[in-house]
N, C-alpha and C positions, 0 to 999 in steps of 0.2 A: 100711558105712557108709551115712552120709548126703547125703543130695544137695540144692543148694536155691539158686534162684533167686540170682542179685548181687541185686535187689533186700534175698528173704527174710534175704539175708545179711547185710546193711546194716540193717537196722530190727532185725538178733537177735544182734548180732554175740558178745554178751556170751555168749550162749549159743549159739551154733559154737562157741567158743572150747573153752568149760563143754563142750562134746562131745568134740569135735574131741582131749583129754586120754585119753577110753579110742576112739576110730573113728576114722578116714579120716574125713573130712568135705571134697565136692566142691564148689565154687560153678563152676557153669554163665552163661559171658555169654549173651546176647543171635547174640552172633556167630559160638556153639557151640563157645568158644573156656571150655577148661573148666580146671581150677587145684586141687588137693586144699591141703589144709591138715593136716597130719600133728604133732605136739605131739610139742618136743624139750625133753629137761632139760635145765641148766639146764647148766651146765661149772663145777665150781668155782674158785675164786682160784688161782693159786698159791702165797699167801700162805695162806688158810686149812691155818693148817697145829696140831698140836696144842701147847699148851703145855708146857712142862717142869717139874718143882719143884723149888727152888735153896734151895742154904743165906744163896748169894749176897745181897747188899744190893745197894738204886742205890750207894751211895757203890764197890764192890767192880769194879761194873760198868763204875763212870764212870772208875777206874784206869784199871780195863782195856785203855779204850776209848785213855784219855790216854796211859802207853804203847803202844801198838802204834802210835801215831802218830807218837811220837816214832821210833821204827826207824826209819818209814818216810823222817822228813826225811834219813836221814844215806844 
């Protein structure tokens, strides 16, 4: 665990964040408050899905969409 004063952390923010990737970093303020910086790996988007291979053409897909919309209108 690395400990920095607020002033040190502010001056070396990029370094502090890089260190936080591998260990906890604590920043202490003059009034005695302490704050921990912990690295969190970003969450994946729900739209980040693996693609599939298909022989469908753009025309096939557009026709399928058109056909599905026609059935909803009934």
